[in-house]
N, C-alpha and C positions, 0 to 999 in steps of 0.2 A: 638830307645831310647825314653823314655818318660820323659818329664820334668814336675815338679810340682807334687803335691800329689793327690791321688784319692779323688774325691768329695764324700761327705757323702750324701746319699739319704734320704731326709726328709720324703718322702712318707712312709718309713719303720717305722716312729714314729707317723705320724698323717695322717689320710685319710679324706680329705675334701669331703663333700657331696654337700654343697650349699654355695654360697657367695651372700650377699646383699652388693652392692658396690655403694657408692655415691662419685662423683668427682666434685669439684668446681674449675675450672681453672681461672686464672686472667692473661689476655694477657699483661696488663700494667706492672706488676711486673715480668712476666714470671715465676710465681709460681702457685701451686695449693694446696688446702686442700682436705682432704677426710676422709671417714669413711667406714670401712668394718666390716661386721658381718660374721664370718666363722663358719659354723656348720659342725661338723665332728666327727671322732672317733679317740681317742688316742689309739695307739696299742703298743705292746711290753711291756717292763718292767716298773714298776712304777718309777717315777722320780719327781723332784720338778720343772720341767720347760717344757715349750712348745716352739718349735722353728719354725720360718717361714722365708722364703726368703725375703729380702729387700735390695735395693741398693739406697743410697743417700736420704733415707727418714728419717724424724725425727718423732718418735712415741710420741705423746703427751698425750695419755690416753689409758688405757687398762682395760677391764672388762672380767673376766672369769666366766662362769656359767657351772656347771656340772649338767647333766640331768640323774637322777637315778630313774628308774621306774616312779612314779608319782611326784617325788620330784625334784625341781630345786634348786640348792644350789650355792650361790655366793661365789667365792673363792678370798681371798685377794691377790693382786699382791705385791710381796716383792720388786722386782727391775726389770728394763728393761735394757738389754745390747745390744748395736748395735755392731755386730762383722763385721767390714768392710771387712777384708780379706776373711772371710767365706761367705760374702753377706747374713748375717743372722741377725734377731732380736731374742734374747732369753728372754723369759718372765718367770721370777722366781716367784714361789708362796711361801707362808710361810708354806705350808704343802705338803705332798706327793700327787701327782696326779696319780690316778690309771687308768688303761685302761677303756674306756667307752665313752659315748657321751658327747661332750662339745660344747658350743658356746663361741667364743672369739670375743669381740667387740674392734676394735682398731681405734683410731683417729690419723691422721698423716698429715704431710705436706711435699712437695717436690718441685723440680724445673722442669720447662719446659726447655728442653735442646736443644742446637743447633745440636749436633750429632743426626742423624736421627733414634733414637730408643727410647723406652719408650714413653713419651709424648713430642712432638716436634712441632715447628712452620713451616708452609710452606708459603713462601712469594710470592705474586703476585701483579701486578699493574693493576688497572682498572680505566679508565677515568682519568689518571694522578695521581691517589691516590694509596699510598702503603697500601696493605692489607695483612692479614694473616689468613690461616686456622690453626686449631690445629688438629693433627692426631696422631695415635699411631702406633708403630711397636713393637710387643712383641716377635716374633720369633728371636732367639731361646730361650733366657732366660732374656727377658727384661720386662715382666709383673711386676717383682719384683721392677722395678724402679717407678712404678705408684701405687702399693698397696701391702701390705704384703700378702703373699700367699705361697702355696706349688707349686713352679714353675717348675714342672717336667711333661713330657708328660703323664706319667701314672696316675697322680693325676687328673683324670677327675671329673668335677663337673658341677652343673648348676649354672647360674649367673643371678641375678636381678640387672640391672644397672640403676642408676639415674644420669643424667648429668645436670649440671648448665651451662647456656650459655647466650650470648647476645640475648636480645629479637629480635625475627624475623629471627634469623639465622637458617640455615639448620642444623639439627643434625641427624647423621646416626650411627647405631650400628648393631650388628649381627642380631637382631630380630626387628619386627615392633614396632612402638611406641604404648605404652599402654595408657599413659595419658600425658597431657602437661598443665602446669599452669604458671602464672606469679606471682612472689613474689618480691616486692620491685624493680620492673623494670628488674628483671632477669628471664630468661625462665628456667623452671625446667621440664625436660623430663624424664619420666620413660619408660623403654622398657619391652617387654614381656620376660618371662623366656627363657633362651637359652636351647638348648639340652645339654645333658651330654657331656662335651668336655674339652680339655686341655686348660690351661691358655694361651698358646702362640697363641691361635686362637681368643681370645677376642679382640675386636677392636671398636673404635669410631672415628668419624671425625665431627668437627663442624666449621661453617664459612659460607661465602656467596658463595652458589653454585646453579646451576640449574641442571635439569636432563631431559633425554628423557626416555620414558617408553614403554614397550611392554609386551606381555604375551606369555608363551609357550602354546602348545596344552592342557597340563594338568592343566593350570590355574596359574602357578607360575608367579608372577609379577617381571619382570626384569627391573632394572633401571640403566642408566649410568649417573653418576654425574661428573661435572667438574666446574671450575671457570666460571662465566657467559659468558665470551667471547668465551669459548672453547666448550660449550655444543653441538653446532651443529656438532662439529668434532667427536662426539662419535657415530654417526649413524652406521658406518660400524661395530664397536665393538659390538653394541647392537644387530645387525642382526646376527652376528656370535654367540653371546652368546645364543640367543634363539634357534638357530639351534643346537648348541653344547649340550645344556641341554637336548633337545629332543633326540638327538643321544645317550647320556649317559644313559638316563632313559630307553631306549630300550636295550642298550648294557648290562648294569649292572642288568636290571630287578628289580630295586629298585627306587621308585619315588625320585625326588630331596628332601632331608630331611627337608628343611625349608620352611617357608611361603613365603619368598621373597628372591630375589638375587640382591644385589646392587653391582655395580662396580664403583669405585671412582678414578678419575685421579687426582693425587696430584702433585703440582708444584715442590715439593722437596721430593725425595724418594730414598733411598740408593740402593736397588736392582732393579730388573725388576718389580716384583709384589709380592703380599703376599696374600695367600689363606684364610685369616680370614673368618670363616664360615658365609656366607650371607652378608659379608661386605668386599669385596675383594678390596684391594688398589693396585694402579698401578703408576709407574712414567708416566708422560704424554706421553712420547715417545712410551710407550707400549700400549696406549689406543686410542690416538687421530689420526685420519686420515683426512687430508685435501686433497680432491680430486685433487686440483690444485698444491699442493706443497709437498705432501708426496711421497717418493720414493716407488716403487713397493716392494723392499726388506723390507722396514719398514712396509708396509701394510700387507705383508705376515707374518712378525714377530708378528704384533698385533694379527692376527688370531691365531698364535701358542701360544702366551702367554695367551690369553683368554681361549683357549682349555686346556692348562696346568693347569691354576688355577681352572677351573671348574672341571677338573678330580679330583683334591684334595678334592672337596666337599664330594666325596665318599671315595676316596682312600687317606687317610691322616687325614680327619676330622671325617668321620663316623667311620672308622677303623684307628687307630693311632698306630704308632710304640711305643713300651714300653719304649725304651730309645734311645738316639741319635745314638747309634751304628747302628741302622737300619734305619737311615735317608734315606739311598739309596733307601729303599723300597718305601717311599713317592715320592722321587724326580726322581729316575730312572723310576718308573712306569709312572708318569705323563709326563716325557720327552719322553716316548715311545708312550703313547696313544694319545698325542696331534697330532702326525702324522696321526694316524688312523682317528681321528675326522676331521682334516683339509682335509685329502685325500677324506673323505666321502663327504665333502661340496664342495671341489674344485678339482675334479679328474684331471682337465687339468694342475694342478700345479706339478704333478709327485712328490709328497712329499717323497715317499720311496727312490727315487734316491737321493734326497737332504739329506735324513736321513744319507745315507752312508758318504756323505761329511761333513755335519754339526755336526753330533753326533759321529758316529763311528770313523772317522778319527781323530777328536779332542781327543777322549779318547785314541786311539792307540798311539798318540804322547806323551801325558802326562804319560801314563802307561808304556812307554818304559824306563822310568827313574828308577833307583834303589830306589830312595826315593819317590816312589809312595805310595799308601796304598791299602789294599784289599777293595773291595766294602763294606764288613762288617768289619768296623774298630772299635776296642775298643776305646771308649771315656771315659777318666778318669776324665776330668775336663771340665766344660761348656765352658771355653775359647777355648778349642780345637775344639769345634763344628764348629767354623768359618772356620777352616782350612780344613774341609771336605765338605763344600758347594762348590764342585769343579767339574771338568769334569769327575772325577771317579764316584762320587755319582750320578751325573746327566747323563752324556753321556755314560760312561761305563755301568752304571746301565741300561740305556735304551737299550744299544747294547746287553747285555746278555739276557734281556727280549725278545728282537727281535729274538735272536737265539733260545730261548726256544719256542717262538710263532711258529717259523718255524718247530721246532722239534716235537711239539705236534699237530700242525695244528690249523687253526683259530677257528673252531667250538669247539673243545675240550678245547682249551685255554679259550675261552669266558665262557663256562659252568663251568670251574674250578674257574674262577674269581667270577662268580655269587655265587657259593657255598661258597667261602672264605668270601665275603662281607656279605652275609646273616648270616653266622655262627658267625661272630665276630663284627657285627654292635654295635656301641656305646661302644666298648671296645678296648683293646690294644693287639698288636700281636708282634711276632718276625718273622724274615724271614722264619723260618722253618714252621710256620703255613700256609704260602702261598704255600710252596712246598707240604705240606701234602694235602691241598685241591686239588691242581692240580694233585697230584699222585692218590688220591682217584677217581677222575673223569676220568683220562686218562689211569690208569693201567700201566703207564710207570715209570721207576725209576728216578723221577724228582730230589729227594734229592741228589741222587748219581751223577747224571749228572751235577747239578748246584753247588754242594759243592765246587769243585775246582775253578769254575769261580768266585764265590763270596768270598771265603776264602783265595785265594792266590793273592799275588801282581803280577802284570805283566800279560803276555800272551805269547803263543808260536809263534815262527817263524817256519814254516814248510819248510825245504829245500827239494825241489822236483827235482829229477833227472830222466829224461826221455830219454832212449836210446833204439831205435828200439821198441821192444814190452815189454821191462822191465821198470817198474816204481818203484823207491824206495823213501820213505819219511822218514825224520828224524826231530823230533821236539826238540827244546830247547827254553828256555826263551830268548826273545829278549831284549838286553840291548843296548840302543843307546850310552851309555858311555863305551868306550873300557876299561876303567880302573875300572870297577865295581868290587866289592869284589866277589870272586867266592863262591857264596852261594850254599847251597844244591840244586841240580837240582830239578825242579818241573816238573810234567807231568800232562797234561790236557786230558780230553776226547774230542778229536778234531773231530767235525763233518766234514766228507770229502766233502759233498755237491757236488758230481760229477753227471754227467748225466748217468753214467754207473751203472745200477741196480745190476750188478753182484758183485760189491765191497761192503765191509762192510759199515755200516752207519757212524762209527767213529773208531778212533784208540786211545788207551791210553797207548801205549808202546813208548819207545824211537824211535824205527825204525819199519818200516813195508815195505815189498816189494810184488809186485804181477806182474803177466804177463797179458798183455792185447793184444788181437789180433790186435786192432787198437789204438795205443797210440798217433796217429798223432795230434789230437786236444785236448789232455788231459789237463784239468784244474780243480783244486780243488777250493772249496769255491765259487761255482757258485751262482750268486745273492748276493754275499758278505754278507750273514747273519752270517757267522762264525766270532767270535772275535779273529782273528789271522792274521798274515802276511805270505806271501809265497814268496820264491825265486825259480827261475827256472834256470837250467843250461843254459849256453849262447846259445847253439844251439836251445834249445826248446823255449827260450825267443824270439829268432829271428823268429822262426816259428809262435809264437803267434802274434808277431809284424806284420808279413805278413797277418795273418788272420784279424787283426785290420784294416790294410790298405785296405783290400778288403771288409770291412764292414761286416765281418762274426761274430763279437763279439759285444754283445749289450753294451750300454753305462755304465751300472752299473758295468759290468765286465771289461770294458776298463779302467774305472777310478780306479778300484781295482788293476789291474795289474800295472798300471802306478804309483800309489801311493806306492804300496809295493816295487817297483823297486827303487824309489827315497829314501824312508825312510830306507830301509835296507842298501842302499849305505851310508847314513849318519852314520850308525852304523858300517860300515866297513864289513858288512856281504855280500855285493855284490859290484860291481864296479860302481863308479859315472860316469866313462867313458861309461859303458854299458847303464846306465840310460839315459844319454844325447843322445847317439846314438839311443836309443829306441824312443825318441821324434819324429824322422823322420817319424814314422808311423802315426802321428797325423796331417799331413798337410791338410787332408780333414775333420777334426773334426768340428762338428757343435753344439755339445751339451754343454750347460752351465755348468753342474756339472764337466764334464771332463776338460773343460777350467779352471774351478776354481782350479782344482788340478795342471794343467800346470802352471798357473800364480803363485800359491803358491810355487810350487817347484822351479821355476826360481827366484822368490822373495827371497826364502830361501838361494839360492846360492849367490845372490847379497849381502844379509845382512851378512851372515856368512863369506864368502870369503873376503868381505870388502876390495876391491882392485880397485883403480881408472882405471887402464888399463883394467882390466877385465870388469868393468862396461861399458866402451866404446866399447869393443869387442862384448858385448852382444846385443848392440843396433841394428846393421844391421841384426843380426841373428833373433832377435825378430820381426823386421819389415817383414822379409821374412816369418817367421812362421805364423804370423797372417794375412798375405796379403789377402788370399781368404776370410776369415771371415770379414775382414775390408771392402772389396768391397761388400760382400753380405749384410752386415748390414747397413753400412753407418752411418751418423750422426742422421738421422731422423727416427722416428717410421714409420712402414709401415702397411698397412691393413693386410698383410700376416704374420705379426709377431705372433709367438705363445708365451706362457708364458716364456719359456726358452730363446727365442730370446730377449725379453725385459730385462731379467736379465743378458744376455750375453753382450749386447751392451756396458754397462759401463765398463765391464772387458776388452773387446777388445780395446775400445777407450782409456781406462786407460793405457793399455800396449803400445798402439801406441804413446800416449803422452809421456810416460816415455822413449820410444825409439826414441824420437825426430822425429816422422813422420811429415814432413814439413807441409802438408795441415791441419793436425789435430791441430798442434801448432798454425797455422795461424787462423784457425776457432775459437779456444779458445780465442785468443787475441781479435778478432773482437766481439765475444759475450760479453766478459767482458767489453769492451769499450762501447758497446751499452747500458748496464745497467746504466753506469755512464754518458752517454751523457745528461741525464736528469738533472744533477747537474748544467748545465750552462743555463737552461731555466728559464723563468719567474716563481717566487715562486708559484703563484696560479696554473699555468699550471703544475708545477712539482708535486704539491700535487695530482692533478687529475691523473697524470700518475702513480705516485708511489702507489696510492691507488689501482691501478689495479694490484698491486703485482709486479711491475717492480723492486722495491727495493729488492724484495725477490729472485732475480735471474731471475725474469721476464720471458723472452721468452726462457729461458733455461729449457729443459725437467728436472723435478726434479731428475730423475735417473742419469742425466749427470752432475748435479751441482758439485758433488764431483770431477769429472775429471776436470771441468773448474777451480774451485777454487784452487784445489791442484796444477794444472799446473801453474796457475798465481803465486802462492806462490813460486814454485820451480824456476821460471824464473824472479820473480818480484822484485820491489823495495819498498822504504818506502811509496810511494804514494799508491801502491797496498795494502800494509799492512794496512794502515789507512782505506782504503775503506772496506776491509774485516772485520775489527774490527767494523766499523760503522754498517755494515750489521748484524753482530753478535749481537750487542747491541740493534738493532731495531727489530729483528725478535721475534715473540711470539711463534714460533713453536720449540719444543725441538729437533725434528728430524733435522731441518735445522741448529739449533745452533751447534749441534755436527759436521755436515758436515763442517761448517765454522771454528770450533775450530781445526779440522784436518788441514785445510789450514793455519790458523794463526800460527800454530806451525811448519809450513813447510818451512819457509824462511831460507836462508843460511847466511845472514849478522848477525854477532855477536850482533850488537846493536838491531836488530829486534828480535832476539832470546831472548835477555834479556827482551825486552818489553813484549813479549808473556809470558815469565815465570813470570814476575811481575804481570800479570793479574790474575794468578791462585789464589793467596790468597787476591784478592781484591773483591769488591762487584760485579764485572762484571761476575765472574764465580760462578755458583751455586755449593755448596758442592757436590751435587750428580754427577757433571761432572768433578771434580778435577782429578780423576784417569784417565779419558780419555785424558785430557790435558797432563798429565805426560807421559802416554803411547805413545801418538802421538809424543810428543816432543822427547822422547828417540828414536823413530823409524826414526827420521830425523838425518841422519849421521852427518850433520853439527852442530846439536844442542846437540848431545849426551853428550859431556863432560860438557857443561854448565848446562844441565838438571840434570846430576848426581850430580854436585856441588849444584844445587838448592835443590835437595832432601835432601842432607846432611845438608845444612844450615837451611832448613825449617822442619826438622824432628819433632821437638816439636810441631810446629803448626799442622802438619799432624796428629800426635798422638792425639792431643787435639780435633781436629775437625772431624777426621775420625776414631778414635781409635777403634770403635766397628764395623766399616764397613768392609765388605769382601775385598774391594779393597785395604784397608790399609795393610792387611796381605799378599796381593799378591805383594807388592812393591818389595821385593827382586827378584821375578821372572821377573817383568817388567824391572828391571835394567839389570839382568843377560842375558836375552835372546837377547840383542842387542850387547853384547861384545863377541869377539871370539879371544882374545889374552891373553895368560896365565899371562902376566905381570899385568893384571888387578885383578887377584885373591887375592893377598895380600891386595889390597885396599878395595875390597869387604868385605873380612873377617874382616879387621880392623874396618870398620864402623858398620857392622851388628852384629858381635859376642857379643859386650857388651849389645846389645838391645834384645837378644833372650828371648822369652817367649813361653809358650805352643802354643800360636796361631801363632807365627812367625817361629817356629822351622822347620816345614815341608817345608814351602815356601823357607826359607833360604837354606836348603839342596838341594832342587830341583834347585834353582838358581845356587848353587855351581856346581852341576852336569852339568847343561847346559853350564856353562863356560868351564868346562873340555871337554865335548864332542864336543862343537863347535870349540874350539881351536884345538882339535885332528883332526877333519874333515878338517879344514883349512890347518893344517900342512901336512896332508896326501895327500890332493887332489887338492890344489890350482894350482899346475903346470899342472896336468892332465886336469883340467877344462879350464885353460887358453889355453892349447894346442888345446883342442877341438874347442873352439870358434875362435881361430886363423885359424884353418884349414877350418872353414866355411866361 
């Protein structure tokens, strides 16, 4: 069901070619004035008006000039109407405007807004002084908040930007500075003309910043900017950026399309990063790496985000989707190729194994809902765009591209991409244009193969039955909610991906059977590149379990079988009892991605079954399950640790702490006490000690601070709460701030829960972190009811401050995913139903479905699960 009316495309009436834009912001009044000259072509039928996008602007003056052969004619403006609901300004003339070339000059004023889109302030402190940067965020349709324009991806133009700023401040935009002068104490900066590009990619930042600089082999100047205290922490990102640009130039066979590439760490930023052409903006968490205090997971994430945004410089910026329906093409592709680039730079990180856990598994979970959406999703209204920036567009998009990459082979896939980018550079495309290019190069039926995967919601579960030499397969759509509406069945071309070359490559019928001389080790979806789940009959699953125990199945397939077994059990397609029995085969498991699945599966049982007795029963079982790995890894890093060991240690220690492993709890308490021993020493000495970063978690390995702080919160009191809050307020690293916020929201005392919640809408918590605080607090079972009440009481504040942020539209899902009792459903409906909008609708329905399937799973299997853990 679609809510709201279809949006009218303004590009069908006016095609801009060039913008001359001047913006003059005033930090003191948090307003700006501006002027834009739009040159372009009126198309379609004659009318007496010109229409542009704008939101929250006041147009103060308009001039229209018509260009006809050698004649320039000024046309009188009759009236200007601001259409708020349509997000338009309509300029009416006193005569008919015929198709042809026009220049429209508009003067306007607007507001610098707290929500982090359009033009907004970023706050930071330096030498005890409060300061602010000004930055822009125009994706998806927020350029219209800063200047009147045709704010649609297809309306590509060139831009000449001039920016007024405080004298001596740094100013950055998409292109290099052309000229700079000072007038009446204000700095006026003009930038070089941009390439032909969409409005959502225009960007500028101004304020006190420093930078590091490097160059690629081909001469592109790369800079990383940050607030003065943080510049040195951009070194890792700068190194990754240079190597990534060099990798992409070779891979795409097209030079980086701009003269420079700037990457800017902003103290306040709503998403992870934004690929503005040549002026890429990041939240600090996604760009800054402090060698002493940043976790390995965050460092890896920084490399991934940098590789993702740089991929967009070609795929998204050089070649852009025609309309938001094909957003997945930008995001899915960048989410896939970031792994290729990072794997090239850091082969020891085993990125493709992590891809299966972090991208594919996330997408499979969301896509098992009935209220998911196809990868190619019709977007009727810009407000709906926000609801598709999700795991389907990003992670399922990446997963089906991964499947296609395996289907075509690496070389053919790369050549097809080169062909696509070269053919469509500086223009717009639809998904089918990519398939066409890949088909021409590969000679394979790409359109036919991919159509089902991108146009259908959901994915198949393949029920696999192996008896002696007979194998039979049956595919149907997997629904995690047993009460789903029985829709028309869908069929997919399922790639079998077996090691048996005698079998067909794929099957697209409901069932297929074949005889195999040796079906003993039969497994489909080898390497897990197929986007589907598999169930096996009990006897064959047991056999595969034996193979795992004997080390005969590699890690990517181990985690695939395990994950499929647990996730199909949630849907009632297989037995939760079988899934738990199957875990016995993993007692010798040493690989981080597999443990990630084990920890997530047990955590899911704990959350959804929501039963105190069960929670206690699971503790001794968990201690036994992790025992070998706990002994092998211990608390401290070893010289023999590989990358996966470093990522695994916090998972194993976290599981041990949650299961009350005595020596781990004891060690946590000692470490936390040690940080705070400095509070009782002489003030001068204390300064000397804390400056060595003891106040920041000090001698605790950054990777293990989450375990320490989280455990302290779970077992702690008001004094511990105050200490964690103090650390949160003192740290300048956003990575650490998030680790501490997870702990601060983890206490069980109602009065401390209230204290944590009251921090959310105070100055202590940055707007960009609000959603984390709410999500963490909801995940704390002791805080669940109070947090839900807080969300209801503060909804207007959330809407005002985060109303355009993706996290705001995910709020129904954050709430629903932690409840598994049907009695909560009427309460959920009562609160959210009156608030539904095009942007909230999908998230609301997904939440409702989660409540139903989680309740159904709990009702169906709580007794079975309890019996299993009792028997152990």
